[in-house]
C-alpha positions in Angstrom: 103.0 86.0 102.2 100.1 86.5 104.7 98.3 89.7 105.3 95.8 90.7 107.5 93.0 93.2 105.6 91.0 95.7 107.2 88.7 98.0 105.2 86.6 101.0 106.0 84.0 102.4 103.8 83.1 106.0 104.3 79.9 106.9 103.6 80.2 110.4 103.6 83.4 110.0 101.4 83.5 108.3 98.2 86.4 106.1 98.9 87.7 103.0 100.9 90.8 102.4 102.8 91.7 98.9 102.9 94.8 98.0 105.1 97.3 95.6 104.4 99.4 95.3 107.6 100.5 98.7 108.4 99.8 100.1 104.8 96.6 101.7 103.7 95.6 101.8 100.4 92.9 104.5 99.4 90.5 103.3 96.5 88.0 105.8 95.2 85.8 106.2 92.3 87.2 108.1 89.0 85.7 111.6 88.8 86.2 113.3 85.3 85.6 116.6 87.0 88.9 116.1 89.0 90.9 114.7 85.9 91.5 111.4 87.7 91.0 108.8 84.8 93.4 107.2 82.7 94.4 109.2 79.6 91.9 106.9 77.5 89.4 106.8 80.3 88.9 103.2 79.8 90.4 102.2 83.1 88.7 104.6 85.8 91.3 104.1 88.6 94.0 106.2 90.6 96.5 105.4 92.9 96.8 107.4 96.2 99.8 106.2 98.0 100.9 106.9 101.7 104.8 107.1 101.9 107.4 108.2 104.4 108.0 111.4 102.1 106.0 112.6 99.4 108.4 114.9 98.2 111.1 112.5 97.6 108.5 109.8 96.3 107.3 112.5 93.6 110.7 113.6 92.6 111.9 109.9 92.2 108.7 109.3 90.2 109.7 112.3 87.8 113.2 110.8 87.5 111.7 107.6 86.6 109.5 109.2 83.6 106.1 110.4 85.1 104.5 113.7 84.2 103.9 116.5 86.7 100.2 116.8 87.7 100.5 118.6 90.8 103.5 120.0 92.8 103.9 119.1 96.5 101.5 120.9 98.8 99.8 120.7 102.3 96.2 119.9 101.8 93.3 120.6 104.0 92.8 117.1 105.1 96.3 117.2 106.6 98.0 115.2 104.1 101.1 116.6 102.1 100.5 115.4 98.6 102.0 115.5 95.0 100.9 113.9 91.9 102.1 112.4 88.8 100.8 110.6 85.6 102.6 107.7 84.5 103.2 107.0 80.4 100.2 104.8 80.6 98.0 107.7 81.8 97.4 106.6 85.5 97.7 109.4 88.0 99.5 108.6 91.3 99.3 110.7 94.1 102.1 110.4 96.9 101.0 111.5 100.6 102.4 111.9 103.6 100.0 112.5 106.7 101.1 115.5 108.7 98.7 114.8 111.5 95.7 112.5 112.4 92.6 114.0 111.5 88.9 112.8 111.7 86.4 111.9 109.2 84.1 114.6 110.6 86.7 117.2 110.4 87.6 116.4 106.7 83.8 116.5 105.8 83.5 119.6 107.6 86.5 121.1 105.7 85.1 119.7 102.3 81.6 121.2 103.0 83.2 124.5 103.7 84.6 124.3 100.2 81.2 123.6 98.6 80.9 119.8 99.3 82.0 116.8 97.1 
């Protein structure tokens, strides 16, 4: 399988968004203040998956044995998200974009909340 990979590194935001085909994968550093590490903190990763329906993906993950972390909610960066933790302690956030928003608007909203 061949995939074209496109990556963006956002200097003002601590994450990268490589794109494989039409799918984006958001990668960011773990931050203990955000509760985003694996349970034993030995693997500092989290998963943020863009899906067609965050509510359905979240519900399906719970049925498959994950633990609730955050109920579905519309976020200031215009994604609808929900989060669950798998049996190994990894956090999975399921997201559905509500509308396109620029990096500048995200940074502005974040700064109004006290910054990163």
